[in-house]
C-alpha angles and dihedrals in degrees: 000000000000098000128260115019112246092213098053122120090253090054099049094088092070105012097166093053091044093054091043090054088053089053091051092050096046117121129192124230142094122295139178122268099045094136095055090042090054091049092050091049090049089053091051091049090051091054090049093049089051091054094248092135100163091052091043093052091051090053094046089053091052091049092046092053091063101026113154100192139038096243093056093050090046090053092050092050092048093049093047087056089049093049091050094044091050086062101231097097125049118187112240091232093055097093132148087258089056101039092142089075105087138169093256088066092067088059092044090053091050087057092047090058089073130234119009135150089256104062097113092047094046094047093052092046092047092050093048097046093042089054095046097042100045105024111016132236103258123115087252096054120114113252116205097212094170091055092052093045091051092050092048090052091049091053091048089052091053089053090047091052089051091050092053088065097033105029094168097051102132093190091056092046090051091049091051092052093045094046090054088056098047104116120236124233117275135172124236104076121139093251101022140299123341088260082089089060091054090046090053090052096054104023108021090161090067091061091044090052090051092049091051 
């Protein structure tokens, strides 16, 4: 386990700080229970794939509470952001009194964990959701290019740190190359900014629902 669960009742008052403290305390290394953890994560992924987002979120929370490796916790954070962004699951701590907690923060925290196999995915999702949640996706919406460039650089540095220890890691090298090619968000599209293109890549059903 990685210490206190960020989703516990005690933590819901300041969820972002609670999850961040978990990120700070995280340690790498093998632990017992990996098989059952993998099975639990697979079950959560099956619920997500079936569109059962409330049930999936519940399972991701359970897995995250006892996560034994960084990649598993990163996956849980990413999927909680996905479940929220899909609109079927709303975290209990996301109240009008706590409106500063937003779905993009799940993705940001997954990045803060350090290296994982999901860094390209999580960067693109973070960029897309941050744009849509805080600025909008019209051609007249502000686009914080400097913010996105700084986050991309931070992710590239995490990959570089990983490669210093594992210089032959083909997965990391592939992630680095792909991340450098991920397009930024620009205005001028036929329906709005290119955030819509990213949204269509990861959540095509959202655009179909809007069209309907």
